[in-house]
N, C-alpha and C positions, 0 to 999 in steps of 0.2 A: 469623339463625334461620329454618327450615325451616319453613314452613308444612304441619300436619295435614290430609289430605283427608280428608274421609267421605264412603263412598256410601251408599244410602238405607236399609240396613237398619240402619244404624250413624246413622243421623241417628232411625230411628223409634223405637231404642234409649233413643236419648239426649234423647227432644221426648216420648218417648209416647203417639206422635200415630200414630193409621195413614196410609200414604200414598194415602190418597182428601181426607183431613185438609193435611194435608201442600203438595199442590197445590192443594190450593185456596184451602187459605193467602197461596200463591205468587202467583194469582190476581187475589185480596183485594189484594196488594201488600202483606201482612202477615207473608209471611216470607220466608228468605233466597234466593234465588238460585242452582240452582246454573248448573259451566260446566261443559263441555266438557275432559275429560280424557285422550279419544280417542277411535274411532271411533265410538263406539255407544256412549258410557259417558260420566255427568257427576261429579260432585262438589261437596259443599260448603266452606268452609272451617267450619275446626272453631274460628279464630273468630267465623265471626259468628253459627252454632251457640250456640256457651253464652254467647256479647252479647245474642239472642232472648231466650235460658229464660232471661237474668237481668232482661231489660226483665219476663216475662211475670211473674214475682215480684218487681217495684218495683209491678205493676201492682193485682197483690192485694191488696196496702195497704187501698183505699176498696170491693174491693165482696167483700160476704160473703154 
C-alpha cells in the first residue's frame, strides 16, 4: 500500500491551521514533523496528519 505524501499547502487545508501555527506546534512537539522528499522539498505523511486530527477531536470532549 502506497502512502500519500502531503505538502505544506495540503496540510494547511486539512488542518485549518496557518503555516506559523503548524511550525509552532512542531517546535513544541505537538505536531507530526515533515520528512525530506527532495533537495528542497518536505512532505508529511497523510496517515500522521489524519491521526493528529483525530487526536484533536478526541481531546475536545472535555474542553468547552
